[in-house]
N, C-alpha and C positions, 0 to 999 in steps of 0.2 A: 737935400732933405736928410736929416739924420735918421738912424734906425729907430730911435726912441720916439720920433714924431708920429709914426704910423700907429703904434699901440695907443699913444695918448689921444690921437684923433678918434680912433675906434672906441676908446673908453668914453669920450665925451658924447659920441653919437649914441652909444648904447645907453648912457645916462639919460639923454634927452628922450630916447624912445621909451625907456622905463617910466620916466616922469609923465609922458603922454598917456601911456597905458594906465598909470595910476589915476590920472585925472579922468580918464574915460570910465574907469571902474568906480571912482568916487561919485561922478555925475550919475552913473547908472544906479548906484545905491540910493542916492537922494531922490531920484525920479521914482524909483521903485517904492520907497517909503512914502512919498507924496501920493502916489496912486493907491497905495494900500490904505492910507488914512482916508482919502476921499472915497474910496470904494466902500469902506466899512461905515462911513457916515451916511452915505446914500442908501446902503442896504439896511440900515437900522430901521427904516420904515417898512421893510418887507415883513410878511407874516412869519410867525415863529415856525420852528420845525414841525410842531404838532398841529399846525393850522388845518382846518377842514378844507376839503377841495374847493368848496364854493368861495371861501375866503381867499384862497390862492388865485383862483380864476378871476375874481373881482379885482385883485391887486394888479394883475398883468393886463387887465382890460382898462382899468381906470387910472393907472399910474404909469403911463407909457414912458415918460421921460425918466422917471426913477428906475424903471426896468432897463431902459436902453443905455443909460450913462455908464453903469458898471461894465456892461458888455463891451462898450467902446474903450474903456480904460484897460481892460485885460491885456490886449496885445501890447500896449505901451508898457505896462508893468512887466510883462514877460520879456520884452526886449531889453528892459533895464536890469532885471534880476541877473541875467546870464553874464553880462560884462562885469558886474559887481563880484559874483562868485568866482568867475574865471580870473579876475584881477587878483583876488586874494590867493587863489591857487598858484598863479604864476609867480607871485611874490615869495611864496614859501620855498625856502632854500634847503633847510635842514630836513632830514628824513622824517623826523617825528611830526613837525609842523606840516609837511607835505601830506603825510598820512591823514592828519585831521582835516586838512583842506580838501582832500579828495573825498572824504566822507561827507563834508559839508556840501560839496558840489553835487554829489549824488542825492543828498537831501533836497537841494534846490531844484534839481531836475524832477524829483518826485512831487514837489510842491506844484510845479508847473503842470504836470500830468494830471494830478488829482483835481486841481482847481479848474483845469480845462473841462473836466466832467461837470463841475458845478456850473460853469458858464454854458456848456452845451445844453444842459437841461433847461436853463433859463432862456436860452435862445429859442428852444422848441416851445416853451410856455409863452414866450412873448410873441413869436411869429404866428402861432396857431391858437392864441388865446380865445378867440371867438368860437372856433370849432370845438376846442377842448372843454369849453364850459358845459357842454352837454355830455361829457364823458368823465365823470368824477373819479372813476376807478383809475383811469389813465393819469389824470392830474395827481392823484394820491401817490401812484407809483413813481412818477417823475419827481415829485417833491421829496419823497423818501429817499430816492437815489441821490438827490442833491444833498440831503442831510448826511447820508452815509459818506459821500465823497468829502464833504466839508469836515466831518469828524475825523476821518483817517488822515486828512491833510494836516491836522494838528500834529500827528506823529512825525510827518515829514518835516514840518517846521522845527520840531524838537531836534531832529538829526542835523538839519542845516545849522541851527543855532549853536549846538555843541561843537560840531566840526569846525565851522567857520570862526567861532569865537575863540576856540583853542588856538587855531592857526594865527588869528589876529593878535591874540595875547602874546604868542611867541615872537611876533614881529613888532610888539609894543605899539600896536595901532589902537588899542583900547586900554583903559585903566584897569587895574587889578580888581577893583570892586565889581566892574561889569563882567569880567571873566568869571568871577565867583557867582554873580547873580544869574549867569546863564544856566547853571546847574539846577537850581530850584525852578527857574523858568521853564526849562525843558521837562522837568518832572511834572509840572502842572499841565503842560501840553500833552505829555504821554498819558497822564491820568485821565484827562478828558477824552483822549482818543481811545483809550481802553474801554470806555463806557459809551462808545459810539451808538450802540443800540438804544441805550437809555436816552442819549442826547437826541436821537431821531424821534423819540417818543415825547420829547419836550422836557426831559430831565434837566436838572440845574447844572450839569457838568460844563456847559459852555462858559459859565462864570469862572470856573476853575482854570479853563484854558486861556481865558482873557488875561490873567496875570502873566502867563508865559508869553502871550502874544505881545504884550506891552514891552517886555524885556527884549523880544526879537526886534521890534521897531527901534527901540533905543540903541540896540547893538548896531543895526544897519546904518542908522544916522551917524553914530559916533565913529564907526570905522570909515564911513564914506568921507566925513569931514577930515579925518586924519590922512586919508589917501589924497584928497584935494590939496591939503596944506603941505604934504610931503614931510610931515614931522612925526616923530615918535612921541608917545605919551611919556611923562616923567616916570 
């Protein structure tokens, strides 16, 4: 065996390992995007943030399937988000792209933490729906807590979107137009998060955040497909 054979073999092994991690990250991203879309479609039937306690209690009493399905999707989405974010971070080689990727990973971790609060409040409302129906003040407090966590989560999504999209753009995993769209998308998310109090009172700021949320989903899908294909964008 020549001395040049060992480095060549090691290089091929590292290449296969990197490709495997890319596929894992890409699969995680697509699973996360799928659970995100399904979750929001199901939650569309839930009461608004400014709903009366009686309306909230009635929803969790009479729509058990719609209440339980998003709670079951949350762990799957969580397990999918982290490989996606970690995959982009591991791929970042240059100092600048690694910095942006690190910021994006912190944003992703905050998304998980804040959305966990949303799910925790819904677990309580679902599990104790019958008993809480006679305690409107408790229901109101839980529902407002849910809205507050949801609103602040929009800021975490903005951080993840900017950080991960900048890193992905440096690695040519997303087209330039999507890298540019991430900025106004993040601005919409941050604007909605800034008015979380008004959002919890039923204000129209959720519609502003929706524009940025769509950019976030498009980014995750686009970057995930590039990771799975192992190709850079033109």
